[in-house]
C-alpha positions, 0 to 999 in steps of 0.5 A, a space after each residue: 519841940 513841946 509837941 514832940 515832948 507831949 506826945 512821946 514822954 507822956 508828961 514823965 519828967 525822967 523821960 522829957 529830961 533824958 529826951 532833952 540829953 538825947 536830943 543834944 547829944 544828937 545835935 538836933 536842938 538850936 535855941 532862937 530868941 530864947 525859945 528851943 527847937 528841934 531842928 533836925 529829923 534824929 532820935 534822941 541818942 542815948 548811951 546804954 548805961 543811962 540811968 533811964 535805961 538802967 531802971 528798967 533793967 540791967 544792961 546785960 540783962 535779957 530783958 534790955 536786949 528784947 527791949 531794944 529788938 522790940 523798939 525797932 520790931 514792934 511796928 510788925 506786930 504778931 511777926 516781932 516776937 519771933 524775929 526778937 528771938 532771932 536778934 537775941 538768939 532764944 527762944 520765942 517762948 522765952 522771949 514771949 514770956 520776958 515781954 509778958 513780964 515788962 507788961 506787968 511792970 508797966 513798961 509795955 501795953 498789949 498791941 492791936 493783934 496777939 501777942 504784939 506789943 506796944 511801949 507806954 511811953 513812945 519816946 522810950 522805944 525811940 531812943 532804946 532804938 537808936 541805942 543799937 550799934 550799926 551792926 545791930 540796926 543792920 541785922 533787925 532791918 534785914 529780918 524786917 525787910 525780909 518779913 515785909 517782903 514775904 508779905 507780913 502786915 504793918 500799918 506804919 506806911 514809913 516803916 519799910 522805908 525807914 528799914 530799907 535805909 538802915 538794912 543798905 546793901 543787905 538787902 537787894 539793892 534794886 529792889 530797895 531802891 525802886 520801893 525807895 523812890 516809890 515810897 519818896 512820891 509826896 509833896 512832903 519834902 522833910 528830912 525822911 523824905 530825903 534820906 530815903 532819896 539818899 539812900 535810892 541813889 546809893 543803892 541803885 547802880 541803873 544809871 537811869 534810875 540813879 539820875 532820877 533818885 539824883 534829881 527828885 533828891 536835889 529838888 526835894 532837898 532845895 524845896 525843903 531848904 537842905 542847900 548843901 545836899 541839894 547842891 551836891 546831889 544836883 552837881 553829881 547828877 550833871 557831871 556824872 549823868 548828864 546823858 540820863 537827863 531829859 530837858 526838864 530835870 537838867 533845867 531844875 537841878 541846873 537851877 536847884 545847883 545854883 539855889 544850892 550854892 546861894 543857900 549855903 552861903 558859897 557867894 565865892 561859888 556862886 560869883 565864879 558860876 556867873 563869871 565863868 562857870 555856867 558855860 561848862 554846864 551841860 545841855 544847850 546854851 539857852 538852858 545855861 542862859 536861864 541858869 546864869 540869869 538865876 545865879 545872877 539874881 541869888 547874887 542880887 544883880 537884878 538888872 544884869 540878870 534882866 538885860 541877859 534874859 531880854 538880849 537873849 529872849 528869842 533863844 530861850 523863849 524858843 527852846 523846851 517849854 521848861 526852859 521858856 518857863 522858867 526863863 518867864 518866871 525869872 525874868 518876871 520877877 527881875 522885872 518887878 524888882 527894877 519896876 519895869 514889869 508891865 501890868 500883863 506882866 506882874 498878873 500874868 498866869 502861866 498854866 502850862 504843864 511846864 510853867 507851874 513847876 518852874 514858877 514852885 520852884 523858882 518861888 520855894 527852891 530860889 527863894 524869889 518872890 515878886 515886888 507886890 509882896 516884898 512891899 508890904 511890911 507888917 502885913 501879917 495878920 497874926 503876930 505870934 504865928 509869924 515870930 514862931 515861924 520867924 524862929 523855927 526858920 533861923 533855928 533850922 537855917 543853922 543845920 540846912 543853910 540859909 535862904 537868901 530870900 528870907 529877907 522879908 522874914 527877917 523885917 517882919 521879925 524886926 517890925 513885931 519885935 519893935 512894936 512890942 518893946 522887945 527892942 534887944 531882940 529885934 536887934 539881935 535879928 537885925 544883926 543876924 540878917 546883916 551878917 549873912 548873905 541876902 537878897 535886897 538887903 535895903 528891905 532891912 533899913 526900915 525897920 532898922 530905921 524905926 528902932 532907932 527912932 523908937 529910942 530918939 536916935 533920928 539922926 542914925 535913923 535917917 542915915 540908914 534910910 539914906 544907906 538903904 536907898 543908895 544901895 537899892 539905887 546903885 543896883 537899879 532897884 524900885 521895890 521896897 524903895 517907896 516905903 523907905 522914901 516915906 520915912 524920909 518924907 517923915 523925917 523932913 516934914 517933922 524936922 520942919 524941911 517941907 521943901 525936902 518932904 515935897 521931894 520925897 513925896 514926888 519920888 513916891 508919887 513916881 514909883 507908884 506911876 511906876 508899879 502901880 501896886 496898892 501898896 505904893 498907892 499907899 504910900 503916895 497918899 501917906 507922903 502927902 499926909 505927912 508933907 501937905 497935911 492933906 485930909 483928903 488923902 488921909 481919908 482915902 489912905 484910910 479907906 485902901 487900907 480898910 479895903 483891903 481887909 488888913 487890920 494891921 496895915 489899917 492901924 499903921 495907917 491910922 497911927 501915921 494920920 493921927 501923928 499928922 493931927 488928922 483922923 476921927 476919934 473912932 479911927 484912933 479907938 480903932 487901931 487902939 484895939 488892934 494894937 492891943 490884940 497883937 500886944 503891939 506895946 509901943 504904937 499903943 503908948 504912941 497912941 495913947 499919947 495923942 489921944 490924950 492930946 486930943 481928949 479922946 477918952 482911953 478906956 480901962 485905967 487900971 488896965 492901962 496903968 498895968 500895960 504902962 508898968 508892962 512896957 516900963 519893965 519891957 524897956 528896963 529888961 532890954 537895957 535901955 536907959 532913962 532918957 531912951 526910955 523916956 522917948 519911947 513913953 513920951 516924956 523925960 528922964 526925970 519922969 522915968 525914974 520916978 516912975 521906976 521908983 513908984 514901980 519898983 516899991 509896989 512891986 517889991 523889986 530893989 533894982 533893975 537887975 532884979 526887975 530884969 531876972 524876973 521879967 526873963 523868968 516870967 518869959 521862960 515859964 510863958 514859953 514853957 
């Protein structure tokens, strides 16, 4: 949002304000975590009578009509004035005179060619063009397409397809459809490409070309996570044009259809499909089997998917290369979720021409990930970037649909927000995640338990972990359970039940032997640290994390080791620096307590005091009680009360509400 404004509004407050108003009117903005996101590729729409426009010229003046036409035609350079004259029913000389006057007034700048013009503020052109009505827009587009088809130059490669979309059936439909398909042949699956492909499906009457356009539109929308549109185009192609589809597009469309149902949250339709609907799909039995397996995965029914693919393995593996490649990709993911994949299957790299698009579609459109990736939590090294990406994804999901495989994104966001002391925001993200259909929801149990433990709700933390393990066990899932058993081992060891802690460690060891990932091995080593206080396991866990060159994972490992009374001072200082780079206020506070208890100096007394006060202010703003704040800071409620009194006196605040207001204002200023 900030980039769009900075580049197009030239820093002019009146234009920025009008653009925000226009984006709101076009339903293009969403607020997530107190930040605004641009979620649609649409022009901000303002009425003709908006003050921004009336300050330029009167609505019915010749200059306004010229400006509106120029807004859509200026990329045509020297061809634009004559076209504008046709649009406004005036002579070309009169139009040129008006354009020169507008340039003298500072509205326009000379373009790259003689008698060509550009808007000084690009956003002004965008908003003026959006004021045109449907008939006016189609007429302007028709004129632009005609001159381009007669050889007029244009340096903007997207200009012709956009005008073809606007012109619709006013231009030669088959030629327009062919050019829209040609212009959309890229790997950028954005709103613009989807718009061009959809227009091509509506323009062409040739069955083969229409089937190709529907296929490409469906796949583009699925990869670009526009699930409703993906499902609609896939369904239309499969029902209306099944005989025009070759094997690979037909299989892809079947998978896109079920991904679209899942992405738009239509679990009822997805259940119906998995029960009986899959039997009526066009094509062979093998393709239907693979598609049903994908639907079962998207319903979190991994064991059923794996069993069906195993039972009918000979059939789908002997089918076309596309069906076999999709089947292998889905089967490998399901097997890794269940902990049944062999080491060869987990690392297999199928480079056949059919497998590469299969794996890309399965991972990007169906949003299925392997066990190794899903087991890694908090491994992202750039926390600000991770949060920005999560916010943008959550904002876009309100418009385009929610990918069911985004559980790791929510998990990462909750982990980061909790570590930074933004506990109410972390809880809001958790609530949003729980409100939708997500795959592997037990993966949220770890960060949810951490959030409860942070404020001292230890029994609630344990209950969440047990519920997560029960859910995973009911579905036969192994992925992510090592982390949950580690949480439980920590709870048992800290509450004095060493026998229960050892049982948890034994479960983690069996999981590590079964899945064979480095994350599983690390979990087993840390379980031995927590339950047995094993210094050799502590050293190995630290070295294993260091060998993976993941600073965040290493810092988390050191924190667990240190809280078990192990680890040398250098490790604690290294982890303390890493958490400082991440602005992880709560792990830093926990490490400071450990370092002081072990007489390890914490450098920077004044900086430490400022950080403690910032954490205190953050927790107060989040609405925590003094007792909860005391749990976070490792002190009592009375001590927190004294700290708050001194902080208020030094900072000039009179109440918690005043502090919270100031903190929120500072956050808003930083975001802007």
